[in-house]
VOMILUM-289815 format. One record per residue: x, y, z of N, C-alpha, C in turn; residue in one letter. Coordinates in steps of 0.05 Angstrom, whole numbers, plus 5000, padded with zeros to 4 digits. Each point is the difference from the previous one (the first is absolute). Example, Ala and Ser with C-alpha at 12.3 -4.5 7.8 and 13.67 -1.06 7.14 Angstrom:
526448865156498250245000501850245000A;499350214986501650245001498550225014S;
% end
This chain:
455549873673499950075028499650305004M;498250095017499450285003502350145015S;500150264998502150165014499849965030K;497549995010499649975029501149735010F;499549794984501049735008503049995000S;501350144980502950004999501150135026K;498750225009501050145024499849815025W;497849865002499649815022502149795000I;500649884977502049804997502850105008L;500650244991502650135006500350045030A;497950085014500150055029500449745014I;498749784992500349745013502849904997I;501250034975502749904996502050165016L;499650265001501850175016499949935030F;497649965010499749935028501349745007A;499749814982501249735005503150025001S;501150174983502950034999501050135026I;498650225009500850155024499849825024V;497949845002499649835023502149775002C;500849904977501749775000502950075003E;500950234991502850075000501350005027M;498850135021501450015026499749755017P;498549814992499549765016502349804995T;501349935022502349824999499549755017I;500549774989499549765014502049975024S;498949925023501749975023499149755016A;499249794985499149765013502249875017Q;499349895022501949865018500950185023G;499750264997500850185022497950015021E;500850005026498250025022500650255016T;497950145008500350255015498549975027V;500950165020498850005026498850275006I;497550015008498750265006501550135023I;500750264997501650145019498650245012N;497349995001498550215012497649885014T;498850155019497949885016497749894984K;499150144979497949914983500550104972S;499849834980500650074973497649944982L;499150204986497749964981500949854975N;498349814992500449864975498050124980V;501050094976498350144981499749834974R;498050084985499449864975501950064978S;501650225003501950084979502350145012G;502150064984502550125009499950305004P;498550095021499850295005498050055023G;500350245012498350075023497150064991L;499650044974497350064990498349754997T;501349765000498549754997498649935026Y;497749884999498549935024501449795017P;499650015026501249815019498349755000V;501449774997498649744999500549835024T;501850095018500649855024502350135015G;501149875020502250115015501749775011S;502550075007501949815012501350135024M;500949835019501250115025503049955000K;501350155018502949995002500949715005R;502149924986501149735003498949804981G;497750054987498949814980501750004975E;500149774987501649974976498349984975R;501150094978498549994974502049934978A;499049854980501649934977499550214978E;502250114990499850214980499949874972V;498050104984499649894973501350184979L;499750275005501150194981500250275013S;501450194988500350275010499250204979T;499150235009499350234982500850255015A;502350114994501050235014500549935029G;498750155018500449965029497949815012D;498649854982497949825009500749714993W;499049825017500549714996497449854999Q;499749834980497749834998500649745015E;498149925018500549775017497649814998I;500549755008497849815004498550095025K;497450024998498450095023497449854999F;499649835020497549845001499949814976G;497750004987499749834976500950144975A;500750255002500850164977502650145004G;500250244990502450175003499250285009T;502050155008499650285009502650154998G;499950265005502450174998500650135026W;502650015007500850135025502350194995I;500450205018502150204997502749885008A;502050014982502649875006501550135023S;499450265005501550145021499149925028W;497949845002499049915026500549715005L;501849884985500749725004503049974999V;501049775010502949944998500349734987V;502249974985500549754987500849795021N;498949764998500649795019502949935001E;501350004977502949944999501650215015G;499150254999501550215014499849975030A;497749915010499749975029501649775011T;500649804983501649785009503050075002K;500850224987502850075000500750205022Q;498050105014500550195022498849905026T;501350085022499049945026499350275013A;498149995019499250245013500549995030T;501150215011500450025029497950195011T;498749935021498150175014501350125024A;499950275002501250145022497750135016V;499849945025497850115017500450305004S;497850154996500050295004499450075029K;498949815016499150065027501049805020V;499950075025500649815021497549835006N;500549755009497949815008498049954978A;501149964975498249924978499349715003L;497449955002499149725005500449834975N;501049765005500249794980497749805006I;498349954980497649845005500149744985R;498349815010500049734987498650014973T;498250194996498550024975499950304992E;499350064974499950284992497350135008P;499850045027497550115011500650115027S;498650235007500350125027498949825022L;498349804992498949825019501849765006N;502149974985501849775003501850035024A;500949785011501750005024502750134994A;501150145020502650124998502149805008V;502049944983502149805007502750135003I;500250264997502650135003499750304994G;502250145002500050284994502750094988Q;499850214984502450134989500250285011M;502450095005500450285008501050174977N;499850265003500750184979502949954991A;500349974973502749964989500749714996G;498649815013500649724997499149904973E;501549814989499549904973499049715001E;498549934979499049734996500049944970A;500149754993499849914973497049994992V;499250154980497250004991499649774981M;498149825006499749754985497450004983T;498350205003497650004984498250245008G;497750014987498250235005497149904996R;498250115016497249954996498550255008Q;499050154979498750255005501950205013G;499250115024501750195014501849875021E;500349744998501749855019502449884985W;502249985015502449874989500849775018A;500749774987501049775016503050045002S;501049955024502950045006501149775015I;502749995001501449815016502250155015S;499949995027501950145016500349875027T;502449985010500449905027498549755006N;500049814982498749745003497050014999A;498950234993497150024998499250054971V;498149844990498850044974497250115005D;499450244991497450115005499350234981G;498150165008498950224983500250265014W;500750214985500050285011498550184980V;498950215010498550194983502050184985H;499650034974501950144983500150305006T;498050115015500050285007502450075018D;501149805014502050055020502849894993Y;500449934974502649914992500950164975I;502650004996501150114975501249764985T;499349974975501049784984502550084984E;502149835001502450064986500649764981I;500150064974500549804980503049944999Q;500749744999502849924998500549844975Q;502450024989500649844977500449715007S;500049824980500449725006502749955013A;501950174994502749975012499950045030K;498250185008499850055029498249825015G;498649824987498149825014501449815019Q;502349894991501449815017500950145025A;500950254998500950145023497750055019G;497650064989497750055017499249755015T;500049774986499349755012502049925022K;502650044994502049945019499850175025N;499450264995499650195022497749915017K;497849924987497649915015500649755016Q;501549814987500649755014501850065025A;501950184996501750075022498550135023E;498050174993498350125020498549795016A;499049804985498549795013501849845020N;502549954991501849855017500850155025K;500350264998500950165023497750135015T;497549934994497750115013499649895028G;498450145015499249905026497049985001Q;499049805015497149965004499350045029F;498150185005499150065027497149905003T;499649845020497449885005498050215010V;497650004988497950205007497649875013S;500049745004497849875014501049885027V;498249935018500849915026501849764999D;499249804984501749764997499749904972A;502349904989500049924972501549734998L;498649814987501249744996502250014979N;502249865005502249974981499849724989V;500149974973499649744988502549904985R;500149744996502449884988500250084970K;497750024987499950074971498050224996N;500250154977498150224995497349914992P;498649885020497349894995498649985027D;497450085000498549995025499649725011L;500249804983499749725009502649885009S;502250154998502649905008500349985030S;501849845010500449965028500950255014K;498950055024500850245016502649945015R;502050174997502649965012500750215021V;498250195004500650215020497850205003G;500450185019498050215005501550265006L;499350224986501350265005497850205008I;500850225012498150185013500250294990H;497950145006499750284991502450175008K;501050164981502250185005502749894995G;500249734998502649874995500850044970E;502650034995501050044973502049784993S;499949914976501849784991501150064972Y;502449904995501250034974498649834979Q;499650114976498749854978502249854985V;499749744997502049844985499149954971E;497449984996499049924973497150074998E;499050044976497250054995498849814980T;497449955003498649834981497250114998D;499550174980497450134998499650185024G;497849975015499550165024500949865026N;501749794997501249875023502950095002W;500950015025502850075005501249805019V;502649934995501449825018501750175018R;499749965026501450165020502249845014L;502150145006502249895016499250025029S;499849775014499049995028502349975020L;502449994990502349975018500849705003G;502549955008501049735004499649834975K;500550124977499949874974497249894993K;498050105014497249914993498650224985S;498049924985498450194984497249894996S;498250164991497349914994498550214984G;497749924990498450174982497650125014W;499550254994497550145009498750144977V;497450065003498650154979500450295005Y;500950154980500850285004497650185007S;497649914996497650165007500050075030F;501349835016499850045029502350165012H;501350154983502150175011500850214979G;502150155005501050204982502849944992T;500750054975502749964990501350274995L;502550015006501550254996502949934993S;501350184985502849954994501750005025P;502249845000501750005023501550265003K;500050115024501450255005503049965001S;501450174986503049975000501250185021T;498450165014501150185020498549985026S;498749765005498749975025497550175003G;498950094978497650165001500550295005G;502550085002500750285006501250134975K;499450264996501150144978501650245010S;502150064987501750225009499850234980T;500150245010499750244983502250024979A;502449905007502350044982499649854974S;498649775000499649844976497149994992N;498550205006497150004995499550014970K;498149834992499149994972497050034999Q;499050114978497250024995499449854974V;497649904998499149864976497850154986T;500350054974498150154985497549824995V;497650125002497549854999498650004973L;500550204984498550014974501950084977T;499449914976501650074977499850304994N;502250114990500050284992500050205023G;501049915024500050185023502150224996T;499250255005501850234996502150035022N;502450054992502250085019500650294993L;500050175020500150294995502650135010R;500550254991502450145006500050115029S;497650045011499850105028497549885012S;499650045026497949875015497350144997A;499050014975497450124995499049904973T;497449984998498849894975500150214978T;500850245006500250214979502850014988S;501949855011502750014989500249824975S;502250044986500449854975500549715004S;499349834981500349715001502949934990I;501549875017502749924993500049744984V;498449815009499749744986497549875011T;499549754990497749855009500949725008R;498649885019500649735009497549824997A;500549744998497849814997499649845025N;497749875001499249845024502149785005A;500749975025502049795008502850105002G;500650234988502750115001500650095029E;502449945009500950085027502050224998K;499650205017501750245000501250045028L;502550085001501350045026499550295010S;499250025025499450265011502550135012V;500450254992502350145011499250235019V;497450055001499050215017497050034999G;498850165017497250055000499450305001E;497850084988499250285001496950015003D;499150005024497150005005498749754990G;498250024980498549784989501449874976D;502750054997501549914977502549865009W;500949804983502649875003501950124979Y;502450045009502250074981501449744994N;500049914975501149744993502250034979V;501849805000502250004982499249864974S;501050104977499549884974502549864990L;499649824980502249854989502150194986S;499150244993501850194987501950145020S;499449955026501650145020498750255011G;497850094986498550235009498049925021E;498650195012497949945019497450134990T;497849915010497450114993498149955023A;497650124999498049985021497749834990Y;499049835018497649844994498150015024I;497450034995498150045021499749745016A;499750035026499849775018497449844995K;497950134989497549864997499949824975W;502250014984500049834976502049775002V;501249975024501949785004499449855025V;501349775003499849845024502749975013S;500150005027502549965014499949725012T;502449895005500149725010498749955026G;499650225017498949955026497150085003N;498750084978497350105002498149785009V;500449764988498249785006500249905029A;502250075014500449905027498650185020Q;499050224992498750195019497149915003T;499249965025497349925005498650205018E;497450034996498550195016499249875026R;500150145023499049915025498150215010T;498049915016497950185009501050225018D;502249945015501050215018502450144988D;500449994974502250134986500050305005K;502250115007500250295004500250144973K;498650234998500150154975502850134998K;501149994976502650124996499650284989T;502150175003499850274989499749994970A;498250174990499549994971501450244986R;501549934980501350214984498150094978A;500150254994498350114978500549854974S;497849934987500249864975500049695003G;499549915025499849725005497549955017T;499349745004497849935017501049845024L;502650045007501249855022498550065026N;499549785015498750035026497050024999G;498850014977497050024997498849724996L;497649975011498549754996497650074982T;499849874978497850054981498449744995I;497450015004498349774995498950034971V;500449794984499050004973497749804999V;497650104994497649845000499049954972D;500349744991499049924974497049955003A;498350164988497149985003498949734992G;497849925014498549764994501749755003H;499349784988501449755003498249765008G;500949764993498449775006497350004986G;497949965016497350004989498950284994N;501550205007499350284993501750074976D;498849984976501550054975500350304994R;498550175014500050284992498550034975G;500750204984498650034975501349834978T;498449944979501149864977499950184976T;502350034987500250194978498349924976G;499850204982498549954975501149784984A;502749955002501349794986500749765017R;498749995024500249765018502250015021G;501250235004502250025020498850005028T;501149835018499249995028501650215016D;498550185013501450215016501849885021E;499149785014501549895022502949924992K;500349894976502649924991501850234991L;498750214989501450234991501050165024L;498450025021500950155024502349865013T;500049735000502249855013502650044984L;499949984974502450044983501150285005A;498250205002500950285004501250035028T;498849885020500950025027502849885003A;500549774987502649875002502250174988E;499450134978502050184987500550255017L;497850115011500350245017501649935025L;499549775012501449915023503049984995S;500849904977502849974993501350284998A;498650194988501250274997500450135028K;498049975017500150135026502249875017L;500349744999502149865015502750094990K;500350034974502650094989500750285009A;497950165007500550285009500450005031A;499949775013500649995028497749965019G;497649994989497649975017499649715009A;498849975024499049745009497249984988T;499549804984497449974986498549765012V;497550045006498249795009497749984980V;499649764989497949964981497649875013M;497650104996497649885012499449724989T;500849954975499849734989502249974979R;501149754998502149944981499249784981E;497449935001499049794981497050064996S;498749844983497250044994498349895022D;500050145023498449925023498250235009T;497849935014498150205009500950115027Y;500250265002500650145025497850205006I;498849995023497850185006501050295002S;498250194996500850285001501150085027L;498749905021500850075027502849885007R;500549764989502649885004502250174986K;499350114977502050184987500650245017R;497950125012500550235018501649915024V;499449765011501549905023503049974993S;500649904977502849974991501450275000V;498650204990501150274999500650115028S;498249965019500350115026502049845017Q;500049734997501949845015502950054990Q;500350074975502650064989500950285007S;498250165011500650285005501050134975N;498549964979500850094973500250304998A;502150094986500350284994498250084976D;499349804984498150044978498749734993A;497550024993498449764991499050074972F;500849844980499350054972498449774990V;497450054994498249794990499750034970S;500649784985500050024971497549874988L;498750144982497649904987500050084970H;498149884985499450094973497050044998Y;499250204987497250105001498249884979D;497450055003498049924981497650195001A;498650034978497650174999498149904979N;497450005006498149914979500350154974P;500850265002500650164976502849934991D;500249854979502749904991501750224988T;499050244997501650214989501750145022S;499449945026501450135022502849895001V;502050185004502849925001501550165022T;502449925006501750155018500749875026G;501950125014500849905026499250195022F;499649905024499150165023501449915025T;500750195017501249945026498150105022T;499149815018498050075020501250025028Y;498750165016500650035029497450045014Y;499949965027497650055016500450225020T;502149985016500550195021501850224990H;499950235013501550244990503049955002S;500949845019502949955003501049824977N;498249884985500849824978500150154973Q;499050254999499850144975502750074988K;501950085017502750074990501349764986S;499949775013501149764988498749934973L;497350025000498549944975500950194978A;500350265006500850194980502849954989S;501849935018502849944991500149764982S;498549795007500149754984498650064973I;497850155001498650064975501750164981N;501650195011501850154983502249834989E;501049815016502049814991499049834977G;497649905002498849854979499650164974L;499150255004499550174977502650054984A;502349985013502550064987501149754984S;498749775005501149764987498149854982T;497450045003498149854983498350204984I;499249914976498650174981497049945000N;498850005023497149975002498850265011L;497450034996498550235011500450015030R;500850235011500450045029497450105012N;498749825016497550085014500550125027R;502550025007500750155025499949845025G;500750135022499849895027497250085011A;498449805008497250055007499449875027Q;498150125016499149875024498149774994P;500149795016498149774996499849855027A;497849855003499449865025500649704998N;502549934995500849724999500849905028F;499249765007500649905027503049995006L;501649924981502949985005501350275005V;498650224993500950275005498650115025L;497449965002498450115022500849895027R;500549735001500749875025503049995006E;501650124983502949985002501150245015N;501449945022501250225016502650094987R;501149854981502550074987499450184976Q;502150124989499750164976499549814976N;497750024988499149804981498750124975A;500549874977498750084975499149754985V;498050044982499149794982500250114972L;501349854983500550094972498449834981I;498450134983498849864977501650074976E;501549814989502050054980499050024971L;497449994996498950024974497549824998G;498550034977497549864997500249764982F;499749765013499949754984497549984984L;498050165007497549994985500250144973S;502150154996500550134974501949824984N;499149894977501749804986502850114992P;500050254991502650124992501950035024S;498950105022501650045024500949735012E;498349804998500749745010502549894986E;500250054973502449904986502550135011R;499850255008502350145011500749895028I;497949985016500449925029501249725003L;499649834981500949725003502949964989T;501350214992502749984989502150025022T;502349884996502250025019501050295002E;500050144977500950274999498450185019M;497349964999498350175017500649945030F;500249755007500649945029502750125008R;501949994982502650115007499850305004E;498550144982499750295002498350085025Q;497949855004498250075023501449965027A;501449785003501449955026502250205004T;501350084978502150215003498750265008H;497750074990498650245007499250005030G;499049775010499249985028502550035017I;502249874992502550025015500950305001Y;499950134977500850295000498250175018Q;497449935000498250155017500549965030G;500649755008500749955027502650145008L;502049994982502550145006499650305003L;498450124983499450285001498650075026E;498149835008498550055025501850005024F;501649795003501749975024502350205000F;501050084977502050204998498950285009D;497450034996498850265006499150035029G;500249785015499150015028501950165018E;
% end
């Protein structure tokens, strides 16, 4: 055998040993994809070509492992996936998840789609049992309603198996003590939870009844005189029974934390030191207030400050806007007494632009608008949205909403596009000279929170600005036509940062008036 042949044989033997050593059999294990989209590759590493993809929630049988990679059955053959982007099926069975709403009036829908019917709502700080997931939607069970909510507006809290029984008991108790309020003119009450069942009564809009039992999306109501009947929960709203007649007193005021890792600080400013952190769903007793901050008591006996915009109070959801509502005095650092119209661009048959990777602008503007609305409401503003679902609203109707609301500010949200796919950045537009200051403030606020090219505040001839008598701006939050920028724009982190920047800009503008 020649010297060259010996070298080739040695290399082959060495390669076979290296490849075989780290591979461990793991047959029988099942994993669940835990990311929006996961690439399947031909080998255990990022350098191997992509042979397919899997979506969140899909299951795969593991054949073997090599380092941080798992070989799975895929189609008619096999493939490799990153182990850090999946969860073991056995692990998911041992834990339960609680969903805590980050916002008020979070819609619960019949299907995981913005087009699906709304069958209920959750307010900021309210909890539900999370029963599943499909893409960016979570299926939940709360107050006798089984439905879907968008994961952008909830905080997920993992619980141990030990705590699952408590969660279920808590949910069952909430169902038993809940109240059902009729939202249609007249509603048939039936003997059994079935549309074909005999009708035993009729109840009317605005009437409220005690919930005795639930069965899927049906609720049994106590009708008085030891009688009861079933109604479909779609035709009304469910809420926990009030233990204080709907009134709250300042002496026992509590706030509910909306997101995990919320900072509690030593004084009422974001520049002060962090005393501790709290997670979503935790309730804190208020001992005082300082401007836009609550002074709360801690389990250690000490006190700390928490910002009002990151918590929910028990009476927030009871406050409703009326057209003749008097404006309240506004304290610096808040949006109290201000009316802000948030306009989610496009909608319905008007898709807006479509990104290089297929993103529909109309859905992205709506998701952004809902998050911005929540932040502004938390800061004390009355918020009017031009659309709350995937529906078409004409441009002049949007202007009409602004003027009928006597808006202090009209903010129209869009995402940009350009035939030149290299163009990037965000822009804030105005038309009239009186709109320039608002546009500049919001543009500066955005520049402080997002890491995109700043194209500045610029004049433009958009109808929603030109025909608007109110102070109005239109924001293009980035270019969906640029593939790299599109990846950034479609993330939850970007929407969080962008809406915070707009909020900061509005605050700066009104504080400077």
